[in-house]
All heavy atoms as TSV, in Angstrom:
chain	resi	resn	atom	element	x	y	z
A	1	MET	N	N	43.975	72.519	-19.849
A	1	MET	CA	C	43.974	72.556	-18.396
A	1	MET	C	C	42.557	72.899	-17.915
A	1	MET	O	O	41.899	73.768	-18.460
A	1	MET	CB	C	44.976	73.586	-17.908
A	1	MET	CG	C	45.038	73.693	-16.421
A	1	MET	SD	S	46.377	74.795	-15.939
A	1	MET	CE	C	46.533	74.294	-14.276
A	2	THR	N	N	42.118	72.218	-16.906
A	2	THR	CA	C	40.769	72.425	-16.383
A	2	THR	C	C	40.679	73.742	-15.621
A	2	THR	O	O	41.548	74.073	-14.832
A	2	THR	CB	C	40.389	71.271	-15.439
A	2	THR	OG1	O	40.516	70.048	-16.149
A	2	THR	CG2	C	38.986	71.421	-14.928
A	3	LYS	N	N	39.615	74.450	-15.854
A	3	LYS	CA	C	39.343	75.691	-15.109
A	3	LYS	C	C	38.223	75.390	-14.129
A	3	LYS	O	O	37.225	74.769	-14.489
A	3	LYS	CB	C	38.906	76.803	-16.063
A	3	LYS	CG	C	39.954	77.188	-17.071
A	3	LYS	CD	C	40.861	78.214	-16.518
A	3	LYS	CE	C	41.831	78.666	-17.594
A	3	LYS	NZ	N	42.649	79.736	-17.207
A	4	TRP	N	N	38.381	75.805	-12.898
A	4	TRP	CA	C	37.368	75.581	-11.879
A	4	TRP	C	C	36.630	76.885	-11.624
A	4	TRP	O	O	37.226	77.954	-11.653
A	4	TRP	CB	C	38.028	75.086	-10.584
A	4	TRP	CG	C	38.878	73.879	-10.797
A	4	TRP	CD1	C	40.236	73.852	-10.880
A	4	TRP	CD2	C	38.447	72.549	-10.969
A	4	TRP	NE1	N	40.668	72.585	-11.094
A	4	TRP	CE2	C	39.591	71.748	-11.153
A	4	TRP	CE3	C	37.213	71.926	-10.990
A	4	TRP	CZ2	C	39.530	70.378	-11.349
A	4	TRP	CZ3	C	37.145	70.566	-11.193
A	4	TRP	CH2	C	38.290	69.805	-11.366
A	5	LYS	N	N	35.345	76.782	-11.351
A	5	LYS	CA	C	34.576	77.968	-10.991
A	5	LYS	C	C	35.149	78.541	-9.703
A	5	LYS	O	O	35.575	77.797	-8.816
A	5	LYS	CB	C	33.112	77.620	-10.802
A	5	LYS	CG	C	32.419	77.244	-12.080
A	5	LYS	CD	C	30.967	76.940	-11.825
A	5	LYS	CE	C	30.278	76.509	-13.096
A	5	LYS	NZ	N	28.874	76.179	-12.880
A	6	LYS	N	N	35.149	79.845	-9.587
A	6	LYS	CA	C	35.758	80.513	-8.443
A	6	LYS	C	C	35.150	80.066	-7.115
A	6	LYS	O	O	35.853	79.913	-6.124
A	6	LYS	CB	C	35.629	82.022	-8.596
A	6	LYS	CG	C	36.403	82.801	-7.592
A	6	LYS	CD	C	36.401	84.278	-7.903
A	6	LYS	CE	C	37.302	85.007	-6.935
A	6	LYS	NZ	N	37.526	86.384	-7.315
A	7	ASP	N	N	33.852	79.804	-7.073
A	7	ASP	CA	C	33.187	79.422	-5.833
A	7	ASP	C	C	32.933	77.914	-5.724
A	7	ASP	O	O	32.149	77.480	-4.898
A	7	ASP	CB	C	31.879	80.189	-5.680
A	7	ASP	CG	C	30.921	79.941	-6.839
A	7	ASP	OD1	O	31.356	79.378	-7.863
A	7	ASP	OD2	O	29.743	80.314	-6.711
A	8	ALA	N	N	33.607	77.105	-6.545
A	8	ALA	CA	C	33.391	75.658	-6.548
A	8	ALA	C	C	33.767	75.038	-5.199
A	8	ALA	O	O	34.766	75.417	-4.584
A	8	ALA	CB	C	34.201	75.009	-7.656
A	9	LYS	N	N	32.952	74.107	-4.737
A	9	LYS	CA	C	33.195	73.409	-3.469
A	9	LYS	C	C	33.325	71.900	-3.667
A	9	LYS	O	O	33.663	71.176	-2.742
A	9	LYS	CB	C	32.052	73.673	-2.482
A	9	LYS	CG	C	31.862	75.142	-2.146
A	9	LYS	CD	C	33.023	75.683	-1.369
A	9	LYS	CE	C	32.761	77.144	-1.021
A	9	LYS	NZ	N	33.929	77.874	-0.707
A	10	GLU	N	N	33.031	71.417	-4.869
A	10	GLU	CA	C	33.145	69.998	-5.191
A	10	GLU	C	C	33.970	69.848	-6.461
A	10	GLU	O	O	33.850	70.655	-7.383
A	10	GLU	CB	C	31.763	69.377	-5.401
A	10	GLU	CG	C	30.919	69.360	-4.154
A	10	GLU	CD	C	29.583	68.683	-4.374
A	10	GLU	OE1	O	29.298	68.223	-5.502
A	10	GLU	OE2	O	28.812	68.612	-3.411
A	11	PHE	N	N	34.806	68.814	-6.502
A	11	PHE	CA	C	35.681	68.591	-7.641
A	11	PHE	C	C	35.680	67.106	-7.983
A	11	PHE	O	O	35.852	66.269	-7.108
A	11	PHE	CB	C	37.111	69.035	-7.305
A	11	PHE	CG	C	37.182	70.460	-6.827
A	11	PHE	CD1	C	37.103	70.753	-5.479
A	11	PHE	CD2	C	37.306	71.496	-7.727
A	11	PHE	CE1	C	37.158	72.062	-5.026
A	11	PHE	CE2	C	37.359	72.811	-7.289
A	11	PHE	CZ	C	37.285	73.099	-5.940
A	12	ILE	N	N	35.500	66.798	-9.247
A	12	ILE	CA	C	35.564	65.416	-9.711
A	12	ILE	C	C	36.831	65.280	-10.542
A	12	ILE	O	O	37.073	66.087	-11.448
A	12	ILE	CB	C	34.323	65.053	-10.550
A	12	ILE	CG1	C	33.077	65.155	-9.673
A	12	ILE	CG2	C	34.473	63.658	-11.144
A	12	ILE	CD1	C	31.776	64.955	-10.418
A	13	VAL	N	N	37.655	64.277	-10.221
A	13	VAL	CA	C	38.896	64.054	-10.957
A	13	VAL	C	C	38.949	62.603	-11.419
A	13	VAL	O	O	38.324	61.717	-10.831
A	13	VAL	CB	C	40.144	64.374	-10.087
A	13	VAL	CG1	C	40.166	65.830	-9.697
A	13	VAL	CG2	C	40.199	63.500	-8.856
A	14	SER	N	N	39.696	62.353	-12.472
A	14	SER	CA	C	39.899	61.001	-12.980
A	14	SER	C	C	41.040	60.335	-12.217
A	14	SER	O	O	41.973	61.006	-11.772
A	14	SER	CB	C	40.245	61.044	-14.468
A	14	SER	OG	O	39.196	61.594	-15.201
A	15	VAL	N	N	40.954	59.021	-12.082
A	15	VAL	CA	C	42.023	58.244	-11.455
A	15	VAL	C	C	42.618	57.357	-12.531
A	15	VAL	O	O	41.900	56.637	-13.223
A	15	VAL	CB	C	41.492	57.388	-10.284
A	15	VAL	CG1	C	42.616	56.563	-9.682
A	15	VAL	CG2	C	40.839	58.266	-9.230
A	16	ASN	N	N	43.939	57.417	-12.688
A	16	ASN	CA	C	44.650	56.584	-13.663
A	16	ASN	C	C	45.303	55.425	-12.937
A	16	ASN	O	O	46.020	55.629	-11.949
A	16	ASN	CB	C	45.714	57.415	-14.393
A	16	ASN	CG	C	45.102	58.577	-15.129
A	16	ASN	OD1	O	44.161	58.409	-15.877
A	16	ASN	ND2	N	45.626	59.766	-14.895
A	17	TYR	N	N	45.056	54.222	-13.416
A	17	TYR	CA	C	45.582	53.018	-12.783
A	17	TYR	C	C	46.787	52.502	-13.557
A	17	TYR	O	O	46.781	52.454	-14.778
A	17	TYR	CB	C	44.509	51.937	-12.719
A	17	TYR	CG	C	43.320	52.344	-11.891
A	17	TYR	CD1	C	42.180	52.861	-12.467
A	17	TYR	CD2	C	43.354	52.245	-10.505
A	17	TYR	CE1	C	41.090	53.263	-11.709
A	17	TYR	CE2	C	42.278	52.641	-9.731
A	17	TYR	CZ	C	41.149	53.140	-10.346
A	17	TYR	OH	O	40.076	53.540	-9.591
A	18	ASN	N	N	47.829	52.121	-12.814
A	18	ASN	CA	C	49.041	51.575	-13.392
A	18	ASN	C	C	49.467	50.416	-12.509
A	18	ASN	O	O	49.717	50.606	-11.315
A	18	ASN	CB	C	50.120	52.659	-13.452
A	18	ASN	CG	C	51.400	52.178	-14.070
A	18	ASN	OD1	O	51.962	51.169	-13.667
A	18	ASN	ND2	N	51.880	52.917	-15.053
A	19	ASP	N	N	49.560	49.215	-13.075
A	19	ASP	CA	C	49.895	48.025	-12.287
A	19	ASP	C	C	51.243	48.143	-11.576
A	19	ASP	O	O	51.415	47.634	-10.476
A	19	ASP	CB	C	49.898	46.780	-13.172
A	19	ASP	CG	C	48.505	46.395	-13.638
A	19	ASP	OD1	O	47.535	46.743	-12.935
A	19	ASP	OD2	O	48.376	45.762	-14.706
A	20	ALA	N	N	52.197	48.820	-12.172
A	20	ALA	CA	C	53.535	48.928	-11.588
A	20	ALA	C	C	53.635	50.047	-10.551
A	20	ALA	O	O	54.324	49.905	-9.549
A	20	ALA	CB	C	54.567	49.157	-12.691
A	21	ARG	N	N	52.945	51.165	-10.762
A	21	ARG	CA	C	53.115	52.330	-9.902
A	21	ARG	C	C	51.947	52.598	-8.976
A	21	ARG	O	O	52.011	53.473	-8.126
A	21	ARG	CB	C	53.350	53.572	-10.765
A	21	ARG	CG	C	54.612	53.462	-11.603
A	21	ARG	CD	C	54.848	54.713	-12.362
A	21	ARG	NE	N	55.062	55.808	-11.421
A	21	ARG	CZ	C	55.256	57.050	-11.766
A	21	ARG	NH1	N	55.253	57.388	-13.030
A	21	ARG	NH2	N	55.431	57.980	-10.870
A	22	GLY	N	N	50.824	51.909	-9.159
A	22	GLY	CA	C	49.647	52.187	-8.353
A	22	GLY	C	C	48.748	53.165	-9.078
A	22	GLY	O	O	48.748	53.234	-10.295
A	23	SER	N	N	47.981	53.932	-8.346
A	23	SER	CA	C	47.027	54.871	-8.936
A	23	SER	C	C	47.508	56.299	-8.762
A	23	SER	O	O	48.231	56.613	-7.819
A	23	SER	CB	C	45.674	54.723	-8.249
A	23	SER	OG	O	45.234	53.403	-8.344
A	24	GLN	N	N	47.077	57.167	-9.662
A	24	GLN	CA	C	47.415	58.576	-9.526
A	24	GLN	C	C	46.304	59.426	-10.117
A	24	GLN	O	O	45.532	58.972	-10.957
A	24	GLN	CB	C	48.754	58.898	-10.182
A	24	GLN	CG	C	48.807	58.674	-11.673
A	24	GLN	CD	C	50.207	58.844	-12.206
A	24	GLN	OE1	O	51.040	57.966	-12.048
A	24	GLN	NE2	N	50.464	59.967	-12.831
A	25	CYS	N	N	46.224	60.662	-9.635
A	25	CYS	CA	C	45.255	61.626	-10.160
A	25	CYS	C	C	45.828	63.018	-9.970
A	25	CYS	O	O	46.779	63.218	-9.221
A	25	CYS	CB	C	43.896	61.482	-9.472
A	25	CYS	SG	S	43.883	61.974	-7.756
A	26	ASN	N	N	45.242	63.964	-10.661
A	26	ASN	CA	C	45.632	65.361	-10.501
A	26	ASN	C	C	44.718	66.002	-9.472
A	26	ASN	O	O	43.499	65.861	-9.540
A	26	ASN	CB	C	45.535	66.104	-11.830
A	26	ASN	CG	C	46.576	65.621	-12.817
A	26	ASN	OD1	O	47.691	65.309	-12.452
A	26	ASN	ND2	N	46.196	65.548	-14.071
A	27	ILE	N	N	45.307	66.705	-8.524
A	27	ILE	CA	C	44.539	67.363	-7.473
A	27	ILE	C	C	44.220	68.783	-7.937
A	27	ILE	O	O	45.123	69.515	-8.363
A	27	ILE	CB	C	45.336	67.386	-6.158
A	27	ILE	CG1	C	45.641	65.945	-5.730
A	27	ILE	CG2	C	44.574	68.128	-5.074
A	27	ILE	CD1	C	46.666	65.835	-4.650
A	28	PRO	N	N	42.959	69.178	-7.874
A	28	PRO	CA	C	42.583	70.513	-8.334
A	28	PRO	C	C	43.343	71.616	-7.596
A	28	PRO	O	O	43.571	71.541	-6.388
A	28	PRO	CB	C	41.085	70.590	-8.022
A	28	PRO	CG	C	40.646	69.169	-7.982
A	28	PRO	CD	C	41.804	68.409	-7.419
A	29	LYS	N	N	43.729	72.636	-8.345
A	29	LYS	CA	C	44.497	73.745	-7.780
A	29	LYS	C	C	43.806	74.403	-6.583
A	29	LYS	O	O	44.475	74.709	-5.591
A	29	LYS	CB	C	44.792	74.770	-8.867
A	29	LYS	CG	C	45.732	75.853	-8.417
A	29	LYS	CD	C	46.124	76.764	-9.552
A	29	LYS	CE	C	47.081	77.832	-9.045
A	29	LYS	NZ	N	47.530	78.704	-10.130
A	30	PRO	N	N	42.470	74.621	-6.606
A	30	PRO	CA	C	41.836	75.226	-5.427
A	30	PRO	C	C	42.025	74.397	-4.152
A	30	PRO	O	O	42.154	74.955	-3.059
A	30	PRO	CB	C	40.357	75.315	-5.810
A	30	PRO	CG	C	40.346	75.344	-7.296
A	30	PRO	CD	C	41.501	74.473	-7.703
A	31	ILE	N	N	42.078	73.075	-4.279
A	31	ILE	CA	C	42.297	72.208	-3.113
A	31	ILE	C	C	43.723	72.394	-2.599
A	31	ILE	O	O	43.949	72.552	-1.393
A	31	ILE	CB	C	42.041	70.727	-3.459
A	31	ILE	CG1	C	40.593	70.520	-3.894
A	31	ILE	CG2	C	42.429	69.819	-2.309
A	31	ILE	CD1	C	39.566	70.737	-2.808
A	32	LEU	N	N	44.700	72.376	-3.500
A	32	LEU	CA	C	46.093	72.558	-3.078
A	32	LEU	C	C	46.317	73.926	-2.447
A	32	LEU	O	O	47.029	74.041	-1.448
A	32	LEU	CB	C	47.039	72.358	-4.261
A	32	LEU	CG	C	47.194	70.922	-4.739
A	32	LEU	CD1	C	48.103	70.864	-5.953
A	32	LEU	CD2	C	47.717	70.034	-3.630
A	33	GLU	N	N	45.714	74.947	-3.004
A	33	GLU	CA	C	45.849	76.283	-2.413
A	33	GLU	C	C	45.222	76.325	-1.030
A	33	GLU	O	O	45.781	76.912	-0.105
A	33	GLU	CB	C	45.207	77.322	-3.326
A	33	GLU	CG	C	45.998	77.556	-4.595
A	33	GLU	CD	C	45.300	78.470	-5.581
A	33	GLU	OE1	O	44.090	78.759	-5.407
A	33	GLU	OE2	O	45.972	78.903	-6.541
A	34	PHE	N	N	44.070	75.694	-0.866
A	34	PHE	CA	C	43.392	75.648	0.437
A	34	PHE	C	C	44.260	74.945	1.478
A	34	PHE	O	O	44.308	75.343	2.640
A	34	PHE	CB	C	42.050	74.916	0.295
A	34	PHE	CG	C	41.294	74.791	1.584
A	34	PHE	CD1	C	40.540	75.846	2.077
A	34	PHE	CD2	C	41.343	73.624	2.321
A	34	PHE	CE1	C	39.845	75.735	3.266
A	34	PHE	CE2	C	40.650	73.496	3.524
A	34	PHE	CZ	C	39.901	74.563	3.996
A	35	LEU	N	N	44.985	73.892	1.052
A	35	LEU	CA	C	45.848	73.139	1.966
A	35	LEU	C	C	47.214	73.788	2.165
A	35	LEU	O	O	48.040	73.276	2.909
A	35	LEU	CB	C	46.026	71.706	1.447
A	35	LEU	CG	C	44.765	70.850	1.453
A	35	LEU	CD1	C	45.022	69.547	0.712
A	35	LEU	CD2	C	44.291	70.588	2.867
A	36	GLY	N	N	47.464	74.903	1.501
A	36	GLY	CA	C	48.745	75.593	1.664
A	36	GLY	C	C	49.835	75.056	0.756
A	36	GLY	O	O	51.013	75.141	1.086
A	37	GLU	N	N	49.463	74.494	-0.381
A	37	GLU	CA	C	50.392	73.917	-1.362
A	37	GLU	C	C	51.421	72.995	-0.699
A	37	GLU	O	O	52.628	73.217	-0.777
A	37	GLU	CB	C	51.054	75.020	-2.185
A	37	GLU	CG	C	50.030	75.822	-2.976
A	37	GLU	CD	C	50.629	76.815	-3.951
A	37	GLU	OE1	O	51.852	76.800	-4.161
A	37	GLU	OE2	O	49.844	77.594	-4.496
A	38	PRO	N	N	50.949	71.928	-0.042
A	38	PRO	CA	C	51.846	71.019	0.670
A	38	PRO	C	C	52.682	70.150	-0.258
A	38	PRO	O	O	52.322	69.949	-1.419
A	38	PRO	CB	C	50.868	70.146	1.464
A	38	PRO	CG	C	49.655	70.090	0.605
A	38	PRO	CD	C	49.564	71.468	-0.011
A	39	ASP	N	N	53.789	69.638	0.257
A	39	ASP	CA	C	54.623	68.699	-0.486
A	39	ASP	C	C	54.057	67.280	-0.392
A	39	ASP	O	O	54.305	66.457	-1.261
A	39	ASP	CB	C	56.060	68.689	0.058
A	39	ASP	CG	C	56.777	69.993	-0.241
A	39	ASP	OD1	O	56.499	70.608	-1.289
A	39	ASP	OD2	O	57.615	70.391	0.586
A	40	ARG	N	N	53.311	67.019	0.695
A	40	ARG	CA	C	52.751	65.687	0.905
A	40	ARG	C	C	51.326	65.812	1.425
A	40	ARG	O	O	50.973	66.806	2.041
A	40	ARG	CB	C	53.571	64.902	1.942
A	40	ARG	CG	C	55.020	64.776	1.571
A	40	ARG	CD	C	55.845	63.992	2.549
A	40	ARG	NE	N	55.526	64.268	3.944
A	40	ARG	CZ	C	55.854	63.471	4.957
A	40	ARG	NH1	N	56.510	62.365	4.732
A	40	ARG	NH2	N	55.549	63.788	6.190
A	41	LEU	N	N	50.526	64.785	1.160
A	41	LEU	CA	C	49.165	64.718	1.673
A	41	LEU	C	C	48.997	63.438	2.477
A	41	LEU	O	O	49.607	62.418	2.167
A	41	LEU	CB	C	48.140	64.715	0.526
A	41	LEU	CG	C	48.080	65.959	-0.339
A	41	LEU	CD1	C	47.125	65.739	-1.496
A	41	LEU	CD2	C	47.657	67.154	0.485
A	42	LYS	N	N	48.162	63.508	3.508
A	42	LYS	CA	C	47.875	62.348	4.340
A	42	LYS	C	C	46.388	62.028	4.179
A	42	LYS	O	O	45.534	62.897	4.359
A	42	LYS	CB	C	48.179	62.661	5.799
A	42	LYS	CG	C	47.949	61.516	6.744
A	42	LYS	CD	C	48.349	61.946	8.155
A	42	LYS	CE	C	48.322	60.807	9.128
A	42	LYS	NZ	N	48.778	61.244	10.455
A	43	PHE	N	N	46.068	60.781	3.814
A	43	PHE	CA	C	44.695	60.325	3.672
A	43	PHE	C	C	44.355	59.474	4.888
A	43	PHE	O	O	45.080	58.540	5.217
A	43	PHE	CB	C	44.529	59.483	2.404
A	43	PHE	CG	C	44.733	60.272	1.139
A	43	PHE	CD1	C	46.003	60.505	0.632
A	43	PHE	CD2	C	43.653	60.785	0.449
A	43	PHE	CE1	C	46.193	61.220	-0.527
A	43	PHE	CE2	C	43.822	61.505	-0.719
A	43	PHE	CZ	C	45.098	61.727	-1.204
A	44	VAL	N	N	43.263	59.815	5.577
A	44	VAL	CA	C	42.867	59.115	6.796
A	44	VAL	C	C	41.451	58.572	6.606
A	44	VAL	O	O	40.516	59.339	6.338
A	44	VAL	CB	C	42.899	60.067	8.016
A	44	VAL	CG1	C	42.486	59.327	9.276
A	44	VAL	CG2	C	44.278	60.685	8.181
A	45	ILE	N	N	41.291	57.251	6.736
A	45	ILE	CA	C	39.971	56.641	6.662
A	45	ILE	C	C	39.316	56.811	8.017
A	45	ILE	O	O	39.857	56.408	9.040
A	45	ILE	CB	C	40.071	55.153	6.285
A	45	ILE	CG1	C	40.695	55.026	4.894
A	45	ILE	CG2	C	38.700	54.503	6.337
A	45	ILE	CD1	C	41.010	53.604	4.491
A	46	SER	N	N	38.144	57.445	8.018
A	46	SER	CA	C	37.427	57.732	9.254
A	46	SER	C	C	35.960	57.323	9.061
A	46	SER	O	O	35.191	58.059	8.428
A	46	SER	CB	C	37.549	59.213	9.590
A	46	SER	OG	O	36.827	59.530	10.745
A	47	GLY	N	N	35.602	56.154	9.582
A	47	GLY	CA	C	34.248	55.650	9.378
A	47	GLY	C	C	34.022	55.355	7.919
A	47	GLY	O	O	34.766	54.594	7.306
A	48	LYS	N	N	33.033	56.006	7.324
A	48	LYS	CA	C	32.734	55.790	5.908
A	48	LYS	C	C	33.201	56.943	5.026
A	48	LYS	O	O	32.772	57.085	3.891
A	48	LYS	CB	C	31.230	55.575	5.726
A	48	LYS	CG	C	30.751	54.287	6.340
A	48	LYS	CD	C	29.306	54.025	5.995
A	48	LYS	CE	C	28.906	52.679	6.579
A	48	LYS	NZ	N	27.573	52.286	6.119
A	49	SER	N	N	34.106	57.772	5.551
A	49	SER	CA	C	34.634	58.882	4.762
A	49	SER	C	C	36.163	58.883	4.822
A	49	SER	O	O	36.766	58.174	5.616
A	49	SER	CB	C	34.079	60.215	5.281
A	49	SER	OG	O	34.529	60.446	6.582
A	50	VAL	N	N	36.752	59.682	3.980
A	50	VAL	CA	C	38.210	59.822	3.936
A	50	VAL	C	C	38.539	61.302	4.149
A	50	VAL	O	O	37.963	62.169	3.493
A	50	VAL	CB	C	38.789	59.349	2.583
A	50	VAL	CG1	C	40.288	59.588	2.535
A	50	VAL	CG2	C	38.461	57.883	2.362
A	51	LYS	N	N	39.445	61.560	5.065
A	51	LYS	CA	C	39.886	62.937	5.335
A	51	LYS	C	C	41.263	63.124	4.700
A	51	LYS	O	O	42.077	62.222	4.699
A	51	LYS	CB	C	39.973	63.191	6.832
A	51	LYS	CG	C	38.629	63.096	7.529
A	51	LYS	CD	C	38.772	63.304	9.020
A	51	LYS	CE	C	37.417	63.168	9.693
A	51	LYS	NZ	N	37.511	63.328	11.137
A	52	ILE	N	N	41.498	64.313	4.184
A	52	ILE	CA	C	42.788	64.642	3.570
A	52	ILE	C	C	43.408	65.775	4.376
A	52	ILE	O	O	42.759	66.783	4.633
A	52	ILE	CB	C	42.612	65.077	2.104
A	52	ILE	CG1	C	41.929	63.960	1.313
A	52	ILE	CG2	C	43.956	65.439	1.496
A	52	ILE	CD1	C	41.515	64.381	-0.062
A	53	LYS	N	N	44.662	65.581	4.774
A	53	LYS	CA	C	45.374	66.584	5.556
A	53	LYS	C	C	46.682	66.912	4.868
A	53	LYS	O	O	47.292	66.058	4.222
A	53	LYS	CB	C	45.673	66.048	6.959
A	53	LYS	CG	C	44.443	65.704	7.754
A	53	LYS	CD	C	44.829	65.150	9.116
A	53	LYS	CE	C	43.589	64.808	9.929
A	53	LYS	NZ	N	43.938	64.307	11.255
A	54	SER	N	N	47.128	68.146	4.993
A	54	SER	CA	C	48.447	68.520	4.465
A	54	SER	C	C	49.506	68.096	5.470
A	54	SER	O	O	49.293	68.114	6.674
A	54	SER	CB	C	48.518	70.020	4.184
A	54	SER	OG	O	48.273	70.747	5.357
A	55	GLU	N	N	50.641	67.674	4.954
A	55	GLU	CA	C	51.762	67.244	5.778
A	55	GLU	C	C	52.971	68.104	5.430
A	55	GLU	O	O	53.208	68.378	4.253
A	55	GLU	CB	C	52.096	65.772	5.527
A	55	GLU	CG	C	51.062	64.815	6.078
A	55	GLU	CD	C	51.135	64.676	7.589
A	55	GLU	OE1	O	52.222	64.412	8.119
A	55	GLU	OE2	O	50.099	64.847	8.236
A	56	PRO	N	N	53.735	68.495	6.425
A	56	PRO	CA	C	54.940	69.308	6.146
A	56	PRO	C	C	55.999	68.530	5.388
A	56	PRO	O	O	56.013	67.373	5.314
A	56	PRO	CB	C	55.439	69.693	7.524
A	56	PRO	CG	C	54.739	68.816	8.491
A	56	PRO	CD	C	53.555	68.243	7.803
């Protein structure tokens, strides 16, 4: 299991591609904790960046 530095602000993760299911990756624990451990995430394309929001 990957350990993240306590003060880390950037995270690089691998993306696994599957023709039948689409793509998936593991979200770092510090990100999930910051978002309040949501059940769902919302990805929003905004200009040339992507925003991630927690969804109830």
